[in-house]
FIDRENDREN-941818 format. One record per residue: residue in three letters; x, z, y of N, C-alpha, C in turn. Coordinates in steps of 0.1 Angstrom, whole numbers, padded with zeros to 4 digits, always signed. Layout:
BEGIN
alaXZYXZYXZY...
END
This chain:
BEGIN
met-0451-1044+1233-0438-1037+1225-0428-1038+1236thr-0419-1028+1238-0406-1030+1247-0399-1039+1240gly-0389-1044+1244-0378-1051+1240-0372-1046+1228ala-0371-1034+1226-0364-1028+1216-0373-1030+1206ala-0384-1026+1205-0393-1027+1196-0395-1040+1190thr-0395-1049+1198-0395-1062+1194-0384-1070+1186arg-0374-1066+1189-0360-1070+1187-0363-1059+1171leu-0365-1050+1169-0368-1041+1156-0376-1047+1149ser-0388-1053+1151-0397-1060+1144-0391-1069+1136asn-0387-1078+1149-0380-1091+1145-0368-1089+1131ile-0359-1082+1131-0350-1077+1120-0356-1072+1108arg-0367-1061+1112-0373-1059+1099-0379-1075+1091asp-0385-1082+1097-0388-1095+1092-0381-1099+1085his-0367-1104+1091-0357-1110+1084-0355-1101+1072ile-0351-1086+1073-0349-1078+1059-0361-1083+1049ala-0374-1078+1051-0382-1082+1045-0382-1095+1038arg-0378-1106+1043-0377-1121+1039-0364-1122+1028ala-0353-1116+1035-0342-1117+1025-0347-1112+1010ala-0351-1099+1015-0354-1092+1000-0364-1096+0994lys-0376-1102+0999-0384-1109+0988-0376-1122+0983ser-0366-1132+0991-0358-1139+0981-0352-1137+0969ala-0346-1120+0971-0340-1118+0962-0346-1110+0951lys-0358-1110+0950-0370-1102+0943-0371-1089+0944arg-0364-1083+0958-0363-1068+0958-0373-1062+0967asp-0376-1051+0967-0383-1044+0976-0380-1041+0991pro-0382-1047+1000-0377-1044+1015-0377-1026+1021asn-0386-1020+1011-0385-1007+1014-0372-1001+1012asp-0365-1008+0999-0352-1001+0995-0342-1002+1002val-0342-1008+1015-0332-1014+1023-0334-1002+1036thr-0324-0997+1041-0325-0983+1046-0318-0989+1062leu-0325-0992+1075-0319-0999+1085-0313-0988+1092ile-0301-0990+1098-0296-0979+1105-0291-0984+1116ala-0297-0978+1126-0292-0985+1140-0277-0977+1144val-0271-0987+1146-0255-0983+1154-0253-0984+1170thr-0255-0971+1174-0258-0966+1186-0243-0961+1193lys-0233-0966+1188-0219-0961+1195-0220-0969+1209gln-0211-0960+1217-0213-0969+1234-0227-0968+1240arg-0239-0966+1232-0253-0965+1242-0258-0953+1243ser-0265-0954+1256-0270-0944+1257-0283-0933+1254ala-0286-0925+1257-0297-0917+1250-0312-0929+1258ala-0307-0931+1270-0321-0939+1277-0320-0952+1263glu-0312-0954+1262-0313-0970+1252-0318-0967+1238ile-0313-0955+1234-0318-0950+1220-0331-0944+1217glu-0339-0940+1231-0353-0931+1229-0363-0948+1225pro-0360-0955+1229-0373-0965+1227-0373-0972+1210leu-0360-0968+1203-0356-0969+1190-0364-0959+1185ile-0361-0948+1191-0368-0934+1182-0380-0938+1179ala-0384-0943+1197-0402-0946+1195-0407-0953+1186ala-0399-0965+1185-0404-0976+1181-0403-0971+1158gly-0399-0961+1158-0401-0956+1143-0382-0957+1139val-0371-0957+1144-0361-0954+1135-0356-0942+1134gly-0356-0937+1123-0348-0922+1119-0334-0922+1117asp-0329-0934+1111-0312-0936+1111-0306-0942+1120phe-0293-0936+1123-0284-0936+1134-0274-0935+1131ala-0263-0945+1136-0248-0940+1131-0239-0944+1144glu-0229-0935+1141-0221-0932+1153-0207-0935+1148asn-0195-0940+1155-0181-0942+1149-0172-0932+1156arg-0179-0925+1167-0167-0913+1169-0174-0899+1166val-0166-0892+1163-0171-0876+1165-0175-0873+1179ala-0164-0877+1185-0166-0870+1201-0177-0874+1207glu-0181-0888+1204-0191-0892+1212-0207-0887+1206thr-0206-0882+1193-0214-0881+1189-0216-0865+1191val-0209-0857+1195-0211-0845+1197-0215-0842+1210glu-0213-0852+1220-0218-0854+1232-0232-0859+1237lys-0237-0867+1225-0249-0876+1231-0258-0870+1220trp-0257-0864+1207-0266-0865+1200-0273-0849+1200pro-0270-0839+1201-0277-0827+1202-0287-0825+1211gly-0290-0830+1219-0301-0829+1230-0316-0842+1222leu-0308-0852+1221-0315-0863+1215-0322-0857+1200arg-0315-0851+1191-0316-0845+1182-0330-0833+1184ala-0329-0824+1194-0333-0810+1198-0351-0819+1202lys-0348-0831+1208-0362-0838+1212-0369-0845+1201his-0363-0847+1189-0371-0857+1181-0363-0848+1166ala-0376-0846+1160-0373-0841+1146-0367-0853+1132gly-0364-0849+1126-0363-0859+1110-0350-0871+1115ile-0344-0868+1126-0331-0882+1129-0325-0877+1117lys-0317-0886+1112-0305-0888+1100-0298-0893+1108leu-0281-0886+1109-0270-0894+1116-0259-0898+1104his-0252-0909+1109-0246-0914+1100-0231-0917+1106met-0219-0911+1101-0204-0918+1106-0199-0928+1096ile-0198-0939+1105-0194-0951+1099-0179-0958+1103gly-0174-0946+1114-0160-0951+1119-0147-0944+1110gln-0135-0946+1111-0127-0945+1106-0127-0927+1110leu-0126-0918+1099-0126-0905+1101-0109-0896+1101gln-0109-0892+1113-0096-0881+1109-0098-0870+1104ser-0090-0867+1094-0089-0849+1085-0092-0843+1097asn-0087-0842+1109-0088-0829+1119-0101-0830+1121lys-0110-0838+1124-0121-0842+1130-0134-0836+1114ala-0125-0827+1107-0137-0830+1094-0147-0823+1095glu-0146-0808+1099-0154-0800+1105-0163-0803+1114asp-0160-0808+1124-0169-0816+1133-0180-0826+1128ala-0174-0832+1119-0179-0844+1114-0191-0838+1104val-0187-0830+1093-0194-0821+1084-0208-0815+1091asp-0209-0807+1110-0213-0802+1112-0224-0814+1116gln-0221-0823+1122-0229-0833+1130-0236-0841+1121phe-0231-0845+1112-0237-0861+1100-0240-0857+1090asp-0255-0865+1085-0257-0862+1075-0252-0873+1064val-0247-0880+1069-0241-0889+1057-0229-0895+1064ile-0222-0897+1054-0205-0902+1061-0201-0915+1052his-0200-0926+1061-0198-0936+1051-0184-0942+1049ser-0175-0937+1055-0161-0941+1055-0151-0931+1049leu-0156-0922+1036-0145-0916+1031-0139-0923+1021asp-0121-0923+1024-0117-0934+1017-0099-0930+1012arg-0098-0917+1014-0089-0912+1008-0088-0894+1005ser-0076-0892+0995-0078-0878+0989-0077-0866+0999ser-0071-0867+1009-0068-0862+1021-0077-0858+1031leu-0085-0865+1029-0101-0867+1038-0107-0855+1030leu-0109-0863+1020-0117-0854+1009-0116-0842+1005ala-0103-0837+1010-0099-0822+1009-0103-0815+1021ser-0102-0820+1033-0104-0814+1046-0120-0816+1048leu-0129-0825+1042-0143-0824+1044-0148-0813+1035thr-0141-0810+1019-0144-0799+1011-0141-0788+1019ala-0130-0787+1027-0129-0772+1030-0140-0770+1047ala-0141-0782+1051-0153-0782+1061-0166-0776+1055val-0168-0778+1044-0180-0777+1036-0180-0763+1033glu-0169-0755+1026-0171-0743+1024-0173-0736+1035lys-0164-0742+1051-0171-0733+1060-0182-0735+1068thr-0186-0742+1069-0199-0746+1077-0208-0742+1067gly-0209-0745+1055-0225-0745+1047-0231-0757+1046arg-0225-0768+1052-0232-0783+1052-0225-0793+1043ser-0231-0800+1036-0227-0809+1027-0232-0822+1028pro-0227-0831+1036-0233-0841+1041-0227-0855+1028ser-0240-0862+1025-0238-0873+1010-0230-0883+1019val-0220-0890+1007-0210-0896+1013-0213-0913+1005tyr-0206-0920+1012-0200-0934+1009-0187-0937+1005val-0181-0943+0995-0167-0944+0994-0164-0958+1000gln-0157-0958+1012-0156-0973+1020-0139-0979+1010val-0144-0991+1006-0137-0999+1000-0129-1011+1008asn-0117-1013+1009-0109-1022+1016-0109-1034+1005ile-0124-1042+1010-0126-1051+1002-0120-1064+1005gly-0111-1066+1012-0105-1077+1018-0090-1077+1015gly-0085-1063+1011-0073-1061+1009-0067-1058+1024glu-0070-1054+1039-0064-1056+1049-0058-1047+1050glu-0044-1044+1056-0036-1038+1057-0041-1028+1070gln-0046-1034+1077-0054-1027+1091-0066-1020+1090lys-0068-1023+1080-0086-1019+1079-0084-1005+1068gly-0097-0994+1072-0096-0983+1062-0102-0987+1049gly-0099-0979+1038-0106-0979+1028-0097-0980+1016val-0105-0975+1002-0097-0975+0990-0093-0987+0986ala-0082-0993+0982-0077-1002+0975-0088-1006+0961ile-0093-1017+0957-0098-1016+0948-0092-1015+0934ala-0078-1014+0929-0075-1010+0919-0072-0993+0922glu-0077-0987+0929-0076-0975+0928-0090-0965+0931leu-0102-0977+0931-0114-0972+0934-0117-0960+0921pro-0115-0969+0908-0124-0958+0899-0115-0939+0899ala-0106-0939+0902-0095-0928+0901-0104-0919+0916phe-0105-0925+0927-0108-0919+0937-0126-0914+0933leu-0131-0925+0927-0146-0922+0922-0148-0909+0918asp-0138-0907+0909-0139-0895+0900-0138-0882+0907gln-0127-0883+0917-0126-0871+0929-0138-0868+0935val-0144-0880+0939-0155-0878+0945-0168-0874+0938arg-0171-0873+0931-0179-0868+0920-0178-0853+0915ala-0163-0854+0916-0160-0836+0911-0160-0826+0923ser-0165-0831+0935-0166-0825+0950-0180-0819+0950pro-0182-0813+0961-0193-0809+0965-0205-0818+0971phe-0201-0832+0972-0206-0843+0978-0214-0847+0968arg-0226-0855+0978-0233-0865+0969-0227-0879+0971leu-0224-0885+0963-0220-0900+0959-0232-0902+0964glu-0237-0913+0977-0248-0924+0977-0239-0938+0972gly-0231-0940+0974-0225-0956+0971-0211-0958+0978leu-0213-0972+0976-0198-0978+0983-0203-0987+0998met-0193-0985+1005-0192-0993+1017-0178-1000+1022ala-0183-1014+1029-0174-1019+1030-0175-1030+1043met-0167-1033+1049-0166-1048+1061-0159-1058+1056pro-0165-1071+1054-0156-1080+1049-0147-1086+1063pro-0134-1091+1061-0125-1098+1067-0133-1103+1079leu-0130-1099+1092-0137-1107+1101-0132-1127+1101gly-0141-1134+1105-0140-1148+1106-0140-1155+1093gln-0145-1149+1080-0147-1150+1070-0163-1148+1063gln-0164-1157+1054-0181-1159+1049-0181-1145+1043ala-0192-1140+1045-0193-1125+1042-0198-1120+1024gly-0208-1136+1026-0214-1131+1011-0203-1130+0995pro-0196-1134+0994-0185-1134+0982-0178-1119+0983tyr-0176-1113+0995-0172-1099+0993-0185-1091+0993phe-0195-1094+0997-0209-1082+0995-0210-1085+0979ala-0211-1099+0974-0210-1098+0959-0204-1091+0953leu-0188-1089+0955-0179-1083+0948-0181-1069+0951leu-0188-1063+0963-0189-1048+0962-0199-1043+0955ala-0210-1056+0952-0222-1048+0946-0214-1052+0931glu-0209-1061+0923-0203-1060+0912-0195-1046+0908leu-0185-1042+0916-0179-1028+0917-0185-1015+0917ala-0199-1017+0924-0207-1008+0923-0213-1007+0907arg-0217-1021+0902-0226-1018+0887-0215-1018+0876arg-0201-1021+0880-0191-1012+0869-0185-1000+0870his-0189-0994+0883-0188-0981+0881-0201-0970+0885gly-0210-0977+0881-0224-0968+0879-0229-0962+0893val-0225-0970+0905-0228-0962+0918-0241-0972+0922asp-0252-0967+0927-0263-0974+0929-0261-0977+0942gly-0259-0970+0952-0262-0972+0969-0247-0985+0973leu-0251-0991+0984-0245-1002+0991-0246-1003+1006ser-0236-0999+1012-0238-0999+1028-0230-1008+1031met-0236-1021+1032-0229-1034+1039-0239-1041+1043gly-0237-1047+1054-0241-1058+1064-0245-1054+1078met-0241-1065+1089-0241-1056+1101-0250-1067+1110ser-0252-1067+1121-0260-1076+1130-0256-1092+1127ala-0246-1096+1121-0242-1111+1121-0247-1117+1105asp-0248-1107+1097-0245-1109+1083-0256-1103+1073tyr-0265-1093+1080-0273-1084+1074-0285-1092+1062pro-0288-1102+1068-0297-1110+1058-0292-1114+1040thr-0278-1120+1043-0272-1122+1031-0272-1108+1024ala-0264-1100+1031-0263-1084+1024-0273-1083+1018val-0285-1082+1027-0299-1080+1017-0300-1085+1003met-0300-1097+1004-0301-1106+0994-0290-1104+0978leu-0280-1099+0987-0269-1093+0973-0266-1080+0973gly-0279-1072+0975-0284-1059+0971-0282-1048+0982ala-0280-1049+0993-0276-1039+1001-0287-1029+1003thr-0282-1016+1001-0292-1007+1003-0295-0997+1019ala-0282-1001+1025-0282-0999+1040-0274-1006+1047val-0282-1012+1058-0274-1023+1068-0275-1014+1081arg-0261-1016+1087-0257-1014+1098-0260-1022+1110ile-0270-1022+1119-0273-1028+1130-0273-1025+1142gly-0262-1029+1150-0260-1025+1163-0265-1037+1176ser-0258-1048+1175-0261-1055+1185-0274-1065+1189ala-0279-1065+1178-0288-1076+1172-0302-1062+1177leu-0301-1048+1177-0311-1042+1181-0312-1039+1197phe-0302-1046+1205-0300-1040+1216-0297-1051+1222asp-0293-1059+1220-0288-1074+1233-0300-1087+1226asp-0300-1091+1238-0311-1105+1238-0303-1116+1233
END
């Protein structure tokens, strides 16, 4: 196997073990390869190894890099995981199948207008500012119920909630809180967990984990 395939196999094993510990089916967890600042040559081995879900955090990089890859490989699903500016809404709707960073009414309005113009409608996760960090995007916990009502009344399929715990703190309590918010508000999907903490996220209910460096770096 290539280095990418070996790393992918190891990560899938870790996901399976974490899921088993939580009495979950590992097939209920989607592995999303985060490919920001990665070249097509670095991405191709992951596609060959069977990865079908990829994430970027910038619209401009996606527009530049992915049309060629998607033309060569059918069935790829692209995820937007970075903060999204309203003026990039049309390009985002055109490029992405899933948007994980929906976090405000103005962005929802811009995306809705883009859907009406393009005819494409990605599914969405609502990003929650789980740590109450001023510098980080996401809906405040207190504002989540009202915002979820807005999303449910929109053209978008609500996949679930997304969050990134504060750096330098144990992720588990934040993952548990996001899972509790999802249960409280009748949301199924949980996009949480990255290279450093995805086994914990899986044990606490993640349905999508966003893996970057662990897939590419030894």
